[in-house]
C-alpha positions in Angstrom: 42.6 155.3 41.5 44.7 154.9 38.4 42.0 157.1 36.6 41.5 159.6 38.8 42.0 163.0 37.3 44.9 164.0 39.8 46.6 160.8 39.1 46.2 161.5 35.2 47.6 165.1 35.3 50.6 164.0 37.5 51.2 161.2 35.0 51.1 163.3 32.1 52.9 165.9 33.5 55.8 163.4 34.5 55.9 161.8 31.1 56.0 165.1 29.3 58.7 166.4 31.1 60.6 163.2 30.7 60.2 163.3 27.0 61.0 166.9 26.8 64.0 166.5 28.6 65.6 163.6 26.5 64.6 165.4 23.1 64.2 169.1 22.5 66.1 170.0 25.9 68.8 167.2 25.6 71.8 169.6 25.3 71.0 170.9 28.6 69.9 168.0 30.4 73.3 167.2 31.3 75.6 168.1 34.2 78.3 169.9 32.0 77.1 171.7 28.9 78.8 171.4 25.7 80.0 175.2 25.9 81.0 174.8 29.7 84.8 174.1 28.8 85.0 176.9 26.2 83.5 179.5 28.3 85.8 178.6 31.2 88.6 179.1 28.6 87.4 182.4 27.8 87.0 183.4 31.2 90.5 182.6 31.9 91.6 184.9 28.7 89.2 187.4 30.5 91.2 187.2 33.6 94.5 187.2 31.7 95.3 183.8 33.7 95.6 182.1 30.2 98.2 184.2 29.3 99.9 184.2 32.7 100.1 180.4 32.8 100.5 179.3 29.3 102.8 180.3 26.3 101.1 180.8 22.8 102.0 177.4 21.4 100.3 176.1 24.7 97.0 178.0 24.3 96.7 176.8 20.8 97.0 173.0 22.0 94.5 173.7 24.6 92.2 175.1 22.3 92.6 172.4 19.9 91.8 170.0 22.7 88.8 171.7 23.7 87.5 171.4 20.1 88.0 167.4 20.6 86.3 167.2 23.7 83.5 169.0 22.2 83.2 166.4 19.5 83.5 163.8 22.2 80.6 165.3 24.2 78.7 165.3 21.0 79.2 161.8 20.7 78.5 160.8 23.8 75.3 162.9 24.6 74.0 162.8 21.0 70.1 164.1 19.8 67.1 162.1 20.2 63.6 162.6 18.9 60.6 161.3 20.9 60.2 158.2 18.4 63.8 157.0 19.1 63.2 156.8 22.9 63.0 153.1 24.3 60.5 152.8 27.5 60.1 150.5 30.3 57.1 150.5 32.8 54.9 148.8 35.0 51.5 148.0 33.2 49.0 146.6 35.6 45.9 145.7 34.3 45.5 148.6 31.9 48.9 149.6 30.0 46.6 152.0 28.0 46.7 154.7 30.6 50.4 155.3 30.7 50.9 154.3 27.1 48.3 156.7 25.6 50.6 159.6 27.4 53.6 158.2 25.8 52.3 157.9 22.6 51.1 161.4 22.7 54.4 162.6 23.2 55.6 161.1 20.3 57.1 157.8 21.8 56.6 154.6 19.3 54.7 151.8 20.7 57.1 149.4 19.3 59.6 151.1 21.8 57.8 150.3 24.7 58.0 147.4 27.2 55.0 146.8 29.8 56.1 144.3 32.5 53.7 142.7 34.9 54.2 139.4 36.9 50.9 138.7 38.0 49.4 136.1 35.1 45.7 137.2 35.8 46.4 140.9 35.9 48.5 140.1 32.7 45.5 138.5 31.0 43.7 141.6 31.9 46.4 143.8 30.3 46.3 141.7 27.2 42.7 142.1 26.7 42.7 146.0 27.1 45.7 146.2 24.6 43.7 143.9 22.2 41.0 146.5 22.1 43.2 149.4 21.1 45.3 150.5 18.1 48.5 150.0 20.2 48.8 146.4 19.8 52.5 146.6 18.7 53.6 147.2 22.3 55.7 144.5 24.0 54.4 142.9 27.2 57.0 141.2 29.4 55.7 138.3 31.9 57.8 138.9 35.1 58.6 141.2 37.6 60.5 144.3 37.1 63.9 142.8 39.0 64.1 139.8 36.4 63.4 142.4 33.3 66.1 144.7 34.6 68.7 141.9 35.0 67.9 139.9 31.9 66.4 142.1 29.3 69.1 143.4 26.9 69.6 147.0 26.0 69.0 150.2 27.6 66.0 152.4 28.2 65.7 156.2 27.8 62.8 156.2 30.1 61.9 153.9 32.8 58.6 154.5 34.8 58.6 152.8 38.3 55.0 153.6 39.5 55.3 151.6 42.7 52.8 153.1 44.6 54.4 151.5 47.8 56.9 152.7 50.1 60.3 153.0 49.8 61.8 150.8 51.0 59.2 148.1 50.8 60.0 144.2 51.9 57.0 143.1 49.8 57.6 145.3 46.6 61.5 145.3 46.9 61.5 148.9 45.9 65.0 150.0 46.9 66.2 146.9 45.4 64.6 147.8 42.0 66.2 151.0 42.1 69.3 149.5 43.0 69.1 147.1 39.9 68.4 150.1 37.4 71.9 151.2 38.4 73.7 148.0 39.0 72.6 146.4 35.6 73.3 149.9 33.7 69.4 150.0 32.5 69.3 153.6 32.2 70.8 155.3 29.1 72.7 158.7 29.6 71.0 160.9 29.8 68.1 159.2 30.9 64.9 159.6 33.0 63.7 157.7 35.9 60.2 158.4 36.8 59.4 157.0 40.6 55.9 157.2 42.4 56.1 156.0 46.0 53.3 156.3 48.9 53.5 157.3 52.2 51.7 155.0 54.8 48.4 156.3 55.9 47.7 157.3 59.7 46.0 154.4 60.8 47.9 151.4 59.7 49.9 149.6 62.0 53.1 147.5 61.6 52.0 143.7 61.8 54.3 142.5 64.4 54.1 145.5 66.9 50.4 147.2 67.4 52.3 149.9 69.3 54.4 151.1 66.4 52.6 152.9 63.6 54.2 152.1 60.1 54.2 156.3 59.9 56.3 156.1 63.0 58.8 153.7 61.6 59.2 155.4 58.6 59.8 158.6 60.2 62.6 157.1 62.3 64.6 156.0 58.7 63.6 159.2 57.2 65.0 161.5 59.9 68.2 159.2 60.2 68.9 159.2 56.6 68.4 162.9 56.3 70.4 164.0 59.2 73.4 162.3 57.7 72.7 163.6 54.0 72.1 167.3 55.2 75.1 167.2 57.4 77.2 166.4 54.4 76.3 169.2 52.6 75.2 171.9 55.4 77.7 171.0 58.2 79.5 174.4 57.9 76.1 176.1 58.6 75.4 174.2 61.9 77.6 173.4 65.2 76.3 170.2 65.8 74.0 167.1 64.4 71.2 168.3 67.0 71.0 171.9 65.8 71.0 170.8 62.3 68.1 168.3 63.0 66.3 171.1 64.8 66.5 173.5 61.9 66.1 171.7 59.0 64.2 168.1 60.0 62.1 168.6 63.1 60.7 171.7 61.6 59.1 169.7 58.6 56.2 167.4 58.9 56.8 163.6 58.3 55.6 163.4 54.9 57.8 166.5 54.0 60.8 164.7 55.3 59.9 161.4 53.6 59.6 163.4 50.3 62.9 164.6 50.6 64.3 161.2 51.8 63.1 159.6 48.5 64.8 161.9 46.4 68.0 161.7 48.4 67.7 157.9 48.5 67.1 157.4 44.6 69.9 159.9 43.8 72.4 158.4 46.2 71.9 154.7 45.2 72.9 156.1 41.8 75.9 158.0 42.6 77.4 156.3 46.0 76.1 152.8 46.8 75.6 151.1 43.6 79.0 152.2 42.1 80.6 151.5 45.6 78.9 148.0 45.3 80.3 147.1 41.8 83.6 147.9 42.7 84.1 145.6 45.7 82.0 142.8 44.4 83.8 142.9 40.9 85.9 139.7 40.3 89.5 139.7 41.1 91.7 141.2 38.6 88.8 143.1 37.5 87.8 146.6 38.4 89.1 146.7 42.0 92.6 145.3 41.3 93.1 148.1 38.8 93.3 150.9 41.8 93.7 149.3 45.0 95.0 146.9 47.6 93.3 143.5 48.3 89.6 143.7 49.2 90.8 141.9 52.4 93.3 144.5 53.2 90.5 147.1 52.6 87.9 145.4 54.8 90.4 144.9 57.8 92.1 148.3 57.6 88.3 150.2 57.7 87.2 147.6 60.7 90.3 148.1 62.6 89.7 152.1 62.4 88.4 154.0 65.4 85.1 155.1 65.0 83.8 154.9 68.4 83.7 158.6 69.4 81.7 159.4 66.0 82.5 162.9 64.9 84.7 163.4 67.4 86.7 160.5 66.7 90.3 161.9 66.5 92.0 158.6 66.4 90.6 158.2 63.0 91.5 161.5 61.7 95.1 161.0 63.0 95.7 157.9 61.6 94.8 158.9 58.2 95.6 162.6 58.4 92.1 163.2 57.2 91.1 166.7 56.0 88.4 167.9 58.0 85.6 167.9 55.4 86.6 164.4 54.3 86.4 163.4 58.0 83.2 164.5 58.7 81.8 162.7 55.4 83.5 159.4 56.7 82.3 159.5 60.2 79.0 160.7 59.1 78.9 157.6 56.6 79.9 155.3 59.5 77.1 156.6 61.8 74.4 156.3 59.2 75.3 152.6 58.5 75.9 151.4 62.0 72.6 153.6 63.1 70.3 151.9 60.7 71.7 148.7 61.0 71.6 148.7 64.7 67.9 149.4 64.7 66.1 146.1 64.7 62.5 147.5 65.7 62.1 149.3 62.7 61.0 147.4 59.4 62.3 149.8 57.0 65.5 150.0 58.5 65.9 146.0 58.2 64.7 146.4 55.0 67.0 149.1 53.9 69.9 147.0 55.3 68.8 144.0 53.1 68.5 145.9 49.9 70.7 149.1 49.8 73.3 146.7 48.1 70.9 144.6 45.9 72.5 141.1 45.7 74.6 141.4 49.0 72.8 138.3 50.5 74.3 136.0 47.6 77.7 137.8 47.6 80.9 137.1 49.4 80.6 139.6 52.3 79.2 139.3 55.4 76.2 140.8 57.5 78.7 143.0 59.7 80.4 144.5 56.3 77.6 146.6 55.3 79.4 149.9 56.5 82.6 148.8 54.7 80.8 148.6 51.8 79.3 151.9 52.2 82.7 153.8 52.7 84.1 152.2 49.7 82.8 155.6 48.1 85.3 157.4 50.0 88.0 155.7 47.6 86.5 157.8 44.8 87.6 161.3 46.2 89.2 160.9 50.0 92.7 161.3 49.6 93.3 159.6 53.0 91.6 156.6 51.8 93.6 156.7 48.6 96.5 156.9 50.2 96.0 154.2 52.7 94.5 151.6 50.1 95.7 152.7 46.8 97.8 150.0 44.9 101.2 150.4 43.5 100.2 151.6 40.3 98.3 154.4 41.7 101.1 155.4 44.0 103.9 155.3 41.0 101.9 157.1 38.3 100.2 159.5 40.5 103.3 160.5 42.1 105.3 160.6 38.6 102.6 162.5 37.3 102.6 165.2 39.9 106.2 165.4 39.8 106.4 166.1 36.1 103.4 168.4 35.8 102.8 172.1 36.5 101.8 172.9 40.1 98.7 175.3 39.8 95.0 174.8 40.3 93.9 178.5 39.7 91.2 179.3 42.5 92.9 176.6 45.0 96.6 175.9 45.8 98.2 172.8 44.5 98.7 169.9 46.7 99.5 166.4 45.8 96.6 165.3 47.6 94.5 166.9 45.2 96.4 165.7 42.4 95.9 162.0 43.5 92.2 162.8 44.2 91.5 164.2 40.7 93.2 161.0 39.1 91.9 158.1 41.2 88.4 159.9 41.1 88.4 160.0 37.3 89.7 156.4 37.2 86.9 155.3 39.9 84.4 156.9 37.7 85.5 155.3 34.7 84.9 151.8 36.3 82.3 152.3 38.9 79.9 154.0 36.3 78.3 156.4 38.7 75.1 158.6 37.6 74.5 162.0 38.5 71.4 163.7 38.9 70.7 166.7 36.5 69.5 168.9 39.3 67.8 171.7 37.5 65.8 169.1 35.3 64.4 167.3 38.5 60.6 167.4 38.9 59.1 166.8 42.3 55.4 166.3 42.6 53.0 165.4 45.6 49.3 164.5 45.6 46.6 162.4 47.5 45.2 159.2 46.5 42.6 158.1 48.8 44.0 157.8 52.1 47.8 158.0 50.8 50.1 160.5 50.1 52.0 159.9 46.8 55.6 161.4 46.1 56.2 161.3 42.3 59.8 162.1 40.9 61.4 162.7 37.6 65.0 162.3 37.9 67.6 163.0 34.7 70.5 161.2 35.3 74.1 161.5 33.5 76.8 159.2 33.7 79.1 162.0 32.5 81.2 159.5 30.4 82.4 162.8 28.4 84.5 163.1 31.6 85.5 159.7 32.5 85.9 158.1 29.2 88.0 161.0 28.1 90.4 160.2 30.6 93.1 157.3 29.9 93.4 154.2 32.0 95.7 154.1 35.1 98.6 153.0 32.9 98.5 156.3 30.9 97.5 158.6 33.4 100.5 160.2 34.3 101.0 161.3 30.7 97.2 163.0 30.6 98.4 165.2 33.6 102.0 166.1 32.2 100.7 167.3 28.9 99.1 170.3 30.1 96.5 170.9 27.3 94.9 167.6 28.1 95.2 168.4 32.0 93.3 171.9 31.3 90.4 170.1 29.6 90.1 167.4 32.3 90.0 170.3 35.2 87.5 172.3 33.2 85.1 169.5 32.8 85.3 168.1 36.4 85.0 172.1 37.3 81.7 171.9 35.4 80.6 168.8 37.3 81.5 170.1 40.7 79.8 173.4 40.0 76.6 171.5 39.0 76.7 169.2 41.8 78.2 170.8 44.9 75.3 171.5 46.9 74.2 167.9 46.5 77.6 166.1 46.8 80.0 168.5 48.1 82.8 165.8 48.1 83.0 165.6 44.4 86.3 167.1 42.9 85.8 169.8 45.5 89.4 171.0 45.2 88.8 171.8 41.3 87.6 175.3 40.7 89.1 176.4 37.5 86.5 179.1 36.9 85.4 181.8 39.3 81.7 182.0 39.7 81.7 185.6 39.2 82.8 187.3 36.1 86.7 188.7 36.0 85.7 191.7 34.1 82.4 193.8 33.7 80.2 192.0 31.3 82.2 189.2 31.1 81.9 185.4 31.5 80.0 184.3 34.9 79.1 180.7 36.2 75.8 182.0 38.2 73.7 179.9 35.9 75.7 176.7 36.2 76.8 176.7 40.0 75.3 175.1 42.9 71.9 174.3 41.9 69.3 173.2 44.7 67.2 170.6 44.4 63.9 172.1 43.2 60.8 172.3 46.0 58.2 169.6 45.5 55.1 170.7 43.7 52.0 169.9 45.6 48.9 168.7 43.5 46.4 170.1 45.9 42.9 171.8 45.5 44.7 175.3 45.2 47.1 173.9 42.6 44.4 172.9 40.3 41.8 175.6 40.7 44.5 178.4 40.2 45.9 176.5 37.3 42.3 175.9 35.9 41.6 179.7 36.3 44.7 180.6 34.3 43.9 178.3 31.6 40.3 179.7 31.3 41.9 183.2 30.9 44.2 181.7 28.0 41.3 180.4 26.4 42.3 176.7 26.7 39.0 175.2 28.3 39.1 171.8 27.7 42.2 171.7 29.8 40.8 174.0 32.4 37.7 171.4 32.7 40.6 168.8 33.4 42.0 170.9 36.4 38.5 171.5 37.7 37.9 167.7 37.6 40.9 167.3 39.8 39.6 169.7 42.1 36.0 168.1 42.1 38.1 164.9 43.4 39.9 166.4 45.8 36.9 168.6 47.2 33.6 167.4 45.9 31.5 169.7 48.1 33.1 173.0 46.7 30.5 174.7 44.6 32.5 176.8 43.2 34.1 174.2 41.1 31.0 173.1 39.3 30.0 176.5 38.6 33.6 177.1 36.9 33.2 173.8 34.9 29.6 175.4 34.0 31.2 178.4 32.8 33.6 176.4 30.6 31.0 174.3 29.1 28.9 177.5 28.4 31.6 178.9 26.6 31.9 175.7 24.5 28.2 175.7 23.6 27.7 172.4 26.0 24.1 173.3 27.3 23.5 169.7 28.8 27.0 169.9 30.8 26.1 173.5 32.1 22.8 172.2 33.5 24.2 169.2 35.1 27.0 171.1 36.9 24.6 173.9 37.8 22.6 171.1 39.3 25.5 170.0 41.5 26.4 173.4 42.7 22.7 174.1 43.7 22.4 171.0 45.7 25.6 172.4 47.6 24.2 175.9 47.6 20.9 176.2 46.8 21.1 180.4 46.2 24.4 180.2 44.1 24.0 183.3 42.0 26.6 182.0 39.3 25.1 178.4 39.3 21.3 179.7 38.6 22.4 182.4 36.3 24.3 180.2 34.1 21.8 177.5 34.2 19.6 179.9 32.9 21.9 180.6 30.3 21.9 177.2 29.2 18.0 176.8 29.1 18.1 179.7 27.0 20.4 178.3 24.7 18.2 175.2 24.6 14.9 177.4 23.9 13.6 176.7 27.4 12.6 179.9 27.8 10.4 179.7 30.7 12.9 177.7 32.7 15.6 180.6 31.8 13.0 183.1 33.4 12.2 181.2 36.7 16.4 181.1 37.2 17.0 184.8 36.4 13.8 185.9 38.6 15.3 183.7 41.3 18.6 185.4 40.8 16.9 188.8 41.2 15.3 187.9 44.3 18.4 187.1 46.1 20.2 190.2 44.6 20.0 193.0 42.1 22.1 191.6 39.3 22.4 193.9 36.0 23.4 190.7 34.0 20.4 188.7 35.0 18.1 191.8 34.8 19.1 192.8 31.4 18.7 188.9 30.1 15.3 188.5 31.7 14.1 191.7 29.6 16.0 190.2 26.6 13.8 187.1 27.0 10.4 188.6 27.8 10.9 190.9 24.9 11.7 187.9 22.8 8.7 186.0 24.3 6.2 188.9 23.5 7.5 189.2 19.8 6.7 185.6 19.3 3.5 185.8 20.7 2.6 188.7 17.9 
């Protein structure tokens, strides 16, 4: 499987995309581009809002603050060459397969760690590396979890080629994803490459012969997607049932599973792990900077009335939750309780064990899973912040709001929004969320033997140019009172909001400083920056490789075209056209033996294939086997009147007669 042409193509495309995103495309591989704030400011001048709201001296201070922020953005994002990138990947018994692709893309062997826990497999890996010229790679004996926890430093690229399912009890795939973010192992921006499989149809769950493994994954997939899509698309549908029928039931099982993988990984980075980091922090560490005691928080959430689900008015009335915040809080609760209570589904049980990686060894009880998940609401939900914020939050935020100007441009100013903005920035400072750079995502699907494989490149950005630019809670009031600082925070938050809104519509949802459309003809607009959708998954099937192979032939890239046709051959070895296409490339490259071999295969499948007979004749001609060439051309003409074959036959006979004289 590891050396399949389809797998090779997928591996090459994934690694090339990751390296390019982190080097030549690095400036655009972030959620908020360096020029966003300046462009917002320019648009506010075009709409004359800048002149309306700010006196000349304040406008000068804002421009100075923008310049400082751009310098800070540069310091956070920096630049990288391929030779600067540090890489970590699972190596198997032949690390060279992946390593060659990294090296071809400019990565240095010295910057690569290859991980393998099995001693016998590691010995084979050592032997393969020893035979190569890449012997300065680092081999790590141990599992990836241990490496992520104990090995110092961050990696620019982590390639988690699990080949198993997500989640997986045996491989601990979901826990591994969690460790990457819990131990802050991915640089920012950084690339996480994953490869997961979907169970084949015939496999059964060991403890229940009536439940297929595929069906058990279908259950968790649909439950998760229902929650996930409801959060971002609830306004388009009247109920869970309508959304499920339109967006989930209309797709195949494996299509839903591919979407689940993408959402699960990015949610671990943005939602679950930051929430776990906050709630599992030691006393007087992260949690106590902003919130009341953990005991009071857990008690308050447990006592809320969740029994009526989306219609649960007692919760909405108790905390005065806005509609969209209420929808998210109740759907989060439904997600956790639905998956946790599904005892007959192995993937659900594994999800419960691994969604928070070290939960089993922590101070929390099993029945507090949904409390851990709901911790995320403290990053933006004003009702939860008001209920559980500590005295510092209440005092600083109230003082800052009282002394600041009350405007939010496109949105009305409310104290709740002011509170959510400040606490959202402070929560992000400490919880370290990672956000997907949506337009840099690459999603692939291919078949390996009897399994569907789902490969993703996630470019993650921790957005420290936003969170680290904001002061701590003790000085937050000054940052909001000083309008030049407040404006920059808002404009950066506006950029993050615009980029991520169709994936996380809770994030700074009230903070829309710039208009998407231009205020004047030819003015600044933000269509390209706004509301990126997760790209569709490219299916690496027979048609994909054939079409790309044909395109490469037209471009004269024959070696690359042959590799694509090789992939076609793996996927559909009974297709004669692929062999005649490879013969055409070999003929152009003056490789007559390869032409003959491919034409023989095509003729085994289709004895009267005109292209195979003709191209084989041209190969015989190149080898000066004129009698064999004549036999092929005469056979072509016996099947159809072919002008090319007739002309070549006449040329060969004329040459043969001349040679006889």
